[in-house]
N, C-alpha and C positions, 0 to 999 in steps of 0.2 A: 535570611538564608541564602545557601551559595548557587549562584545558576552556573551549574559546573554539568549540565546533560549539553552533548554534542547530538543530538540526537534529531526530530523535526517538530521539538516542542516553539510552539507559536500562537499567536494570533490571527483571527483575520477581522479586520475593521475596514469595513469600505472597497471591501473585493481587494486590497490590500494584505498582504498576508507578511508580520513581521515575527523575526526568528531571536533566536535567544540570546544573538549579540548585541542589539538593542538593550535588553531587556537586565543584562546582563554592566550594560554600561549603567543605566539608570540606578539599576544597585548598586554600583560601585559608587555612582554619581552624591547618593543621597546619606552618605558613609564620611566622602573625605573631602567632599563642599569642594572639590578642585580639579577641572578635566587633566591636567596636569597630573594629579598623582592619581586620576582613575589612570590615565593612561597607562603608564608606567605602570600600575598592577595591573592590567589586562595585556601588558606585555608588546604594546601597540604604541605606532606615533600620536602624540600630539595633532598634528596632522590628521588621522585618520577618525581619532574619537571625536573632534569635532567636525570631520565629515558626514561619521554616522548620526550625530545626533539632528545637523540641519535638514540632511537628506531625509530625515523621520517627520522633522517639522514641516520640511516641504509636504509630504504627501498629508499628511493628517490635514493640516492647516491652523496649526496650534502651536503655541509656543513649548517649548519639552521644560527649559530650563531659561533661569532671571540669576541675574545678578548679582549679589551679597557683601559690599563691600568688596575684598579684596580675594572672593571665591565666588564657587558661584553653587546654586542649589534648587532644587526639579522646583518647578510650579507645580500647583492644585493639577492642572492636567496630567504633566507628565510625574506624580504622585497617584493618582488613579489609574492611571496606566499600571501601571510599576504592578499598583495592588491587582490588577484584574491577571495580568500574570502571577503571580502568585499564588490568587487564587486557584487556578486550571494548574501550580504545581503541585498544589499543596492536593487539590483533587486526586493527582493520581497517584503521586505516596504516600497518602494515608492509610490505604486498605491491603493487603496480602495477594487481594484478589487480583486475578492478571484481564484486563477487558481487552478485547481481540474484535479486531474488524479486520476482515478481508474475502477475494471471490468467494466462490457457490461453492466451488471445488474445495480451493482448502480448508474452510472454515470446516464443510459437512466433514470431511477426513477428522479434523478434532473432535469432531460434535460427537462421531460416531466409536471416538477408545476412549477407555477408560483411562484417565492422566491424574495422577495426585498431584493436580491442585486445585484452586480455584477460581473457578473461572466464567467470564458473561461474555461470550460468542455473539457476533453479529454480522449477518449474511449481506452481500451485498454484490456486485460484479467490481473490479480492481480498481478502474479508474474515480469510481464513485469510493470503493475503501480508501484508495490512497490522498485523497478531497480530506475526507473524516478525519485519517490519521496528520494529517499537515494542522490542522488543529489542535495538537499537543490533549488530546481527552481518552486517545484510547492509550495502552504500553504497549501495545505489537499488531502489525501489519502481515499478512497473509496475501501472499499471490499467485492467482491461478499460470502465471504467466511472470517470468521475469523480468518484463520487455521497461513496462514501468523502471524499475529499478537500473536495469544497462542505459535505460536513456538520460538515467538524475545522477548515473555515476555514485548511486545508494549501493553501502555493504550489505547483503543477502545472504541468510544461510537456510541452502538445500535443505529439503528434508525428505526428500520423494522424487523416482521420474512418473512421469504420467505419457500416453500419446494420444491421438485424437483416432475413433473410425468414425465410419460413414455409415450413419442411419435413416434405411429409409425407409416409405412408404410402403406396407406389407403388402400390398400387389405392383406395387412399382419393379423394371425388368428387371431382373441378376445383374450386379452392374460386376465384370471380372478382369478389366482392363482398365486402367486411367482413362483414355480415348473413350470408352462407352457413357464417361461424365461428360460429355458435350453437349453444352447446351442441355442442361437439366436445371431444374429449380431446385434453389437450397430456400433454408430458412438459416440465418446469423444473427451471429450472437455478441452483440455487443461487450466491450470489457472482458474477453475471454481471450481461450489460446489458438483459436481460428482462426490467427492473419495465415498460423502455418501451412494451416489447408491452402488461402488462397494463394500466397505466395513459392506452393509446390505449384500448384497447378497453373500458374501464370509460368512457370519455371517451364511445365509442359505443355505449353502454348495451350489450354485447354481451355475453354471460357464455359461459364457458367453467369445463369441470372439468380438476383436473389429479390423470391420477392417478399418475404418476410423480415423482418427485420426486432429482434427480442433482448430483453437484457439478463432472461434465463435460460438454460444450458436445459432446464427439468419443462419451461417454456416450450421451448425447442424442441425436446421430446416429444410432445401434446403434438402440437399442430403436424406436425411429419407424422405422426400414428394416426393421427384422425382425418389425411388426406391423402387424397389417391394418387397423388406423383409428386410427393416432394422428400427432398435430401436433408442433412447437414452434417455438420462435425461436431461430433461431444468427445467427450474423455472417457478413456475406455474402463478406467477404474470404476463408472459410476456406470458405463452404458455398453452395450452387446451390440456389435457392430460388424461390417466388412475392414476388417484393418489394410486394405489398400494401401495408403499412404502414412504405414505402423513409421517406420526411419526416418521419413522429410518430417512426423510432428511431433516427435519428441520431443519432448520438454520436460523445466525443473519447477517441481511446486516447493517456495520459498518462503521463508518468516525476516522481518523487516525491522526492529527494534527504535521503538517509536522513544519509549521511556527507559534508556538508555543506563540509567543507575538504579533501577529494580532491581534488586538482588533477585526478586523469584520470573521476569526476565529472562533475565540470564541461568537460570538454573530448572526453566523451563525449554529454552533452546539447547542446553545441556542435554536433559532426559529425551527428547525428539532422533539427537542425531548420536545417541550413543548407540549398544549394540542390543539393548531391548525397550528399549521405543522403533528403532529401525527394524523389529521382531513386530512389533503389531503395526507400525504403521503396511507391512507387507502384507499382516492380515487382511485388514479393507480393501484388494484389490493392487496398491499400488508399488511400483518396484523400487528395491531402499536404494539407495544411495552407495 
């Protein structure tokens, strides 16, 4: 098996994430039995190759390589680690079904449209979805907010625009201006695009009180709906509300390749970004790119 993917495929061991570079090094060494030949094959210096192995051994607490005559071979632990990575790679490559994990809004969009692909879609918040994607057990990551990708310089593919609306309890006072938000009680949603609303309120020097924090926009909506005087900011594609901060909170719904070599993933992204896919997205209440 060739280690050509430059995506997020990795294994997590005792809280440490080991990426594809370590595994392509182990794979090469298992064949060449020479660090120098493997370094040349990977187009890196022998020093860099050796440091990569030593750094991993220090974190893992066991040896990955051993001297054999004039060459270098993998220890049994090194072979076991390489085998674990191959299992993950095989798991991703062996089926045409696209395994997707992502934020509640972006996965909800994908679930609501009739896609010409076989998919398994798992919904979470952006932060938890990203942690799962780092393990390499899915093919595609969807983001309700591109912040995670921006912070880590990860390439992403925009598929739609969305913005936030103010949703208030049925009997709360009418909000007409931004200043009317001063000292009101809010429900926050972790791992969502709400950061744009909070940043905007700070910009306008408006103070609000965060009374509850939930992980789903739908949970936030229920809390606000059933309360006497609570408010929240939710995605306009799914909820109706006051467009007070529409232009301040516009953001991109996007996709990140996890399994870069899977043909179906590339075809999936092409479909969503072409004219037919964009029309389908627009019908779901999102603004096309």
